[in-house]
Residue frames as qw, qx, qy, qz and C-alpha x, y, z in Angstrom:
[[0.010, -0.884, -0.467, 0.026, -0.03, -0.02, 0.03],
 [0.314, -0.768, 0.099, 0.549, 2.80, 2.40, 0.87],
 [0.372, -0.154, 0.594, 0.697, 4.52, 1.82, -2.48],
 [0.202, 0.597, 0.704, 0.327, 1.18, 2.22, -4.25],
 [0.109, -0.927, -0.287, 0.213, 0.61, 5.50, -2.55],
 [0.405, -0.608, 0.294, 0.616, 4.16, 6.76, -3.20],
 [0.224, -0.044, 0.680, 0.697, 3.89, 6.02, -6.95],
 [0.462, 0.317, 0.108, -0.821, 0.21, 7.08, -7.09],
 [0.335, 0.112, -0.834, -0.424, -0.85, 3.68, -8.47],
 [0.616, -0.117, 0.442, -0.642, -4.24, 2.80, -7.19],
 [0.799, 0.230, -0.464, -0.306, -4.21, -0.27, -9.53],
 [0.268, 0.266, -0.851, 0.364, -2.08, -1.96, -6.91],
 [0.366, 0.005, 0.606, -0.706, -4.99, -1.60, -4.48],
 [0.745, 0.243, -0.154, -0.603, -7.29, -2.95, -7.20],
 [0.613, 0.271, -0.743, -0.015, -5.18, -6.08, -7.53],
 [0.026, 0.110, -0.812, 0.572, -5.23, -6.55, -3.72],
 [0.587, 0.096, 0.217, -0.774, -9.00, -6.00, -3.74],
 [0.783, 0.228, -0.418, -0.401, -9.54, -8.77, -6.31],
 [0.446, 0.230, -0.835, 0.225, -7.26, -11.21, -4.44],
 [0.143, -0.018, 0.705, -0.695, -8.93, -10.54, -1.09],
 [0.636, 0.108, -0.007, -0.764, -12.42, -10.61, -2.69],
 [0.719, 0.151, -0.641, -0.224, -11.94, -14.13, -4.00],
 [0.285, 0.105, -0.824, 0.479, -10.67, -15.24, -0.56],
 [0.317, 0.032, 0.452, -0.833, -13.68, -13.65, 1.09],
 [0.692, 0.170, -0.185, -0.677, -16.19, -15.12, -1.34],
 [0.868, 0.164, -0.422, -0.203, -14.84, -18.64, -1.73],
 [0.824, -0.541, 0.170, -0.012, -12.68, -19.31, 1.28],
 [0.499, -0.589, 0.558, 0.304, -9.23, -20.92, 1.45],
 [0.722, 0.252, 0.577, 0.286, -9.49, -22.75, -1.80],
 [0.434, 0.789, 0.261, 0.347, -9.57, -19.42, -3.68],
 [0.266, -0.946, 0.132, 0.134, -7.06, -17.55, -1.59],
 [0.692, 0.599, -0.301, 0.267, -3.81, -17.01, -3.44],
 [0.102, -0.712, 0.532, -0.446, -2.06, -15.92, -0.26],
 [0.787, -0.322, 0.428, -0.308, -3.22, -19.06, 1.57],
 [0.956, 0.287, 0.044, 0.033, -2.18, -21.39, -1.27],
 [0.517, 0.658, -0.394, 0.379, 1.23, -19.91, -1.66],
 [0.296, -0.648, 0.506, -0.486, 1.74, -19.69, 2.10],
 [0.901, -0.200, 0.299, -0.244, 0.73, -23.26, 2.68],
 [0.904, 0.367, -0.107, 0.191, 3.23, -24.50, 0.12],
 [0.313, 0.686, -0.420, 0.505, 6.08, -22.32, 1.37],
 [0.232, -0.451, 0.605, -0.614, 5.41, -22.67, 5.10],
 [0.742, -0.136, -0.594, -0.280, 4.21, -26.33, 5.23],
 [0.529, -0.563, 0.426, -0.471, 3.43, -27.41, 8.72],
 [0.010, -0.248, 0.965, -0.082, 4.50, -30.70, 10.18],
 [0.442, -0.207, -0.768, -0.415, 2.02, -33.55, 9.80],
 [0.368, -0.410, -0.772, 0.318, 1.12, -33.61, 13.49],
 [0.030, 0.258, 0.238, -0.936, 0.09, -29.96, 13.59],
 [0.022, 0.459, 0.822, 0.338, -3.63, -30.42, 12.82],
 [0.060, -0.781, -0.475, 0.402, -4.98, -27.43, 14.73],
 [0.302, 0.264, 0.333, 0.853, -5.55, -24.20, 12.79],
 [0.175, 0.140, 0.167, -0.960, -7.55, -21.05, 12.63],
 [0.419, 0.503, 0.684, -0.320, -11.24, -21.11, 12.38],
 [0.327, 0.281, 0.602, 0.672, -12.15, -20.70, 8.68],
 [0.045, -0.852, -0.509, -0.109, -15.02, -18.39, 9.66],
 [0.365, -0.792, 0.006, 0.490, -12.55, -15.99, 11.30],
 [0.409, -0.166, 0.512, 0.737, -10.36, -15.97, 8.17],
 [0.166, 0.574, 0.664, 0.451, -13.38, -15.32, 5.99],
 [0.191, -0.904, -0.349, 0.159, -14.56, -12.54, 8.27],
 [0.401, -0.627, 0.210, 0.634, -11.11, -10.88, 8.10],
 [0.334, 0.082, 0.630, 0.696, -11.00, -11.22, 4.37],
 [0.059, 0.752, 0.607, 0.249, -14.51, -9.72, 4.07],
 [0.267, -0.861, -0.141, 0.409, -13.41, -6.74, 6.16],
 [0.356, -0.407, 0.433, 0.721, -10.35, -6.19, 4.04],
 [0.248, 0.362, 0.707, 0.554, -12.47, -6.59, 0.83],
 [0.051, -0.856, -0.512, 0.037, -15.00, -4.08, 2.15],
 [0.284, -0.797, 0.074, 0.528, -12.39, -1.51, 2.93],
 [0.323, -0.230, 0.583, 0.709, -10.51, -1.99, -0.36],
 [0.198, 0.568, 0.722, 0.342, -13.84, -2.03, -2.27],
 [0.065, -0.930, -0.295, 0.209, -14.75, 1.34, -0.72],
 [0.336, -0.587, 0.349, 0.648, -11.28, 2.56, -1.66],
 [0.329, 0.161, 0.706, 0.606, -11.90, 1.48, -5.29],
 [0.080, 0.796, 0.588, 0.118, -15.25, 3.28, -5.31],
 [0.219, -0.863, -0.042, 0.452, -13.52, 6.44, -3.99],
 [0.356, -0.330, 0.525, 0.699, -10.87, 6.25, -6.67],
 [0.250, 0.418, 0.737, 0.468, -13.57, 5.88, -9.35],
 [0.057, -0.890, -0.453, 0.003, -15.46, 8.80, -7.94],
 [0.423, 0.609, -0.095, 0.664, -12.30, 10.91, -8.21],
 [0.490, -0.804, 0.165, -0.293, -11.85, 11.25, -4.41],
 [0.730, 0.322, -0.551, 0.246, -8.42, 9.77, -4.15],
 [0.074, -0.474, 0.599, -0.641, -7.72, 11.04, -0.58],
 [0.786, -0.179, 0.250, -0.537, -10.70, 8.98, 0.59],
 [0.937, 0.218, -0.265, -0.059, -9.50, 5.96, -1.34],
 [0.496, 0.451, -0.599, 0.438, -6.03, 6.19, 0.14],
 [0.414, -0.422, 0.471, -0.655, -7.54, 6.56, 3.67],
 [0.921, -0.060, 0.125, -0.364, -9.50, 3.30, 3.27],
 [0.831, 0.362, -0.383, 0.175, -6.54, 1.54, 1.65],
 [0.182, 0.565, -0.565, 0.573, -4.36, 2.87, 4.43],
 [0.658, -0.366, 0.354, -0.555, -6.70, 1.51, 7.09],
 [0.982, 0.126, -0.104, -0.092, -6.39, -1.94, 5.53],
 [0.624, 0.486, -0.451, 0.413, -2.61, -1.64, 5.46],
 [0.186, -0.553, 0.502, -0.638, -2.53, -0.41, 9.05],
 [0.865, -0.239, 0.201, -0.393, -4.70, -3.33, 10.23],
 [0.935, 0.258, -0.223, 0.102, -2.38, -5.72, 8.49],
 [0.354, 0.572, -0.492, 0.553, 0.69, -4.09, 9.98],
 [0.479, -0.483, 0.436, -0.589, -0.82, -4.23, 13.48],
 [0.972, -0.038, 0.003, -0.231, -1.67, -7.91, 12.87],
 [0.751, 0.407, -0.406, 0.324, 1.94, -8.60, 12.13],
 [0.012, 0.530, -0.537, 0.656, 2.77, -7.05, 15.48],
 [0.153, -0.049, -0.932, 0.325, 0.45, -9.54, 17.25],
 [0.296, 0.377, 0.542, -0.690, -2.98, -7.84, 17.51],
 [0.086, 0.260, 0.792, 0.546, -5.61, -8.83, 15.02],
 [0.275, 0.126, 0.168, -0.938, -8.25, -6.09, 14.73],
 [0.595, 0.003, -0.537, -0.598, -10.50, -8.32, 12.60],
 [0.482, -0.125, -0.845, 0.195, -10.31, -11.01, 15.29],
 [0.033, -0.150, -0.518, 0.841, -11.25, -8.51, 17.91],
 [0.440, 0.092, -0.140, -0.882, -14.29, -7.33, 15.90],
 [0.591, -0.035, -0.746, -0.305, -15.29, -11.01, 15.24],
 [0.347, -0.160, -0.797, 0.467, -15.16, -11.78, 18.94],
 [0.157, 0.174, 0.341, -0.911, -17.21, -8.73, 19.82],
 [0.528, 0.053, -0.438, -0.726, -19.75, -9.60, 17.13],
 [0.554, -0.106, -0.825, -0.045, -20.10, -13.12, 18.46],
 [0.213, -0.150, -0.675, 0.690, -20.27, -11.94, 22.06],
 [0.297, 0.178, 0.187, -0.919, -22.94, -9.33, 21.51],
 [0.565, 0.004, -0.584, -0.583, -24.91, -11.65, 19.26],
 [0.476, -0.167, -0.843, 0.186, -24.96, -14.27, 22.04],
 [0.013, -0.194, -0.535, 0.822, -26.03, -11.57, 24.62],
 [0.413, 0.147, -0.085, -0.894, -28.91, -10.39, 22.42],
 [0.746, 0.115, -0.388, -0.529, -30.17, -13.68, 21.02],
 [0.833, -0.323, 0.422, -0.155, -28.69, -16.37, 23.31],
 [0.172, -0.460, 0.812, 0.315, -26.46, -19.13, 22.19]]
């Protein structure tokens, strides 16, 4: 995202949007990042636990929504708004690399409040 902003190339965010959109819509089997990562970082055979696929899909849906809004802003000739939404996505990814997943936090809050309102 930073490189895309520095060279004023919103097409980079368009490519990321398409990649994340397929992952959000079709899950792991359509995620380019997951497919490449699972081949490069293959886990040992005894490591069968993993992330909840619903959580991964929720995070991808959030990223797709923010990047989609960024694309709409670029198309509407409001690039500052597009870069803000793309930057929010990049910031969330950077914070996740540091150990805090904002999408996971939102997913937990959503589940918690849904259980409070409607029961389990």
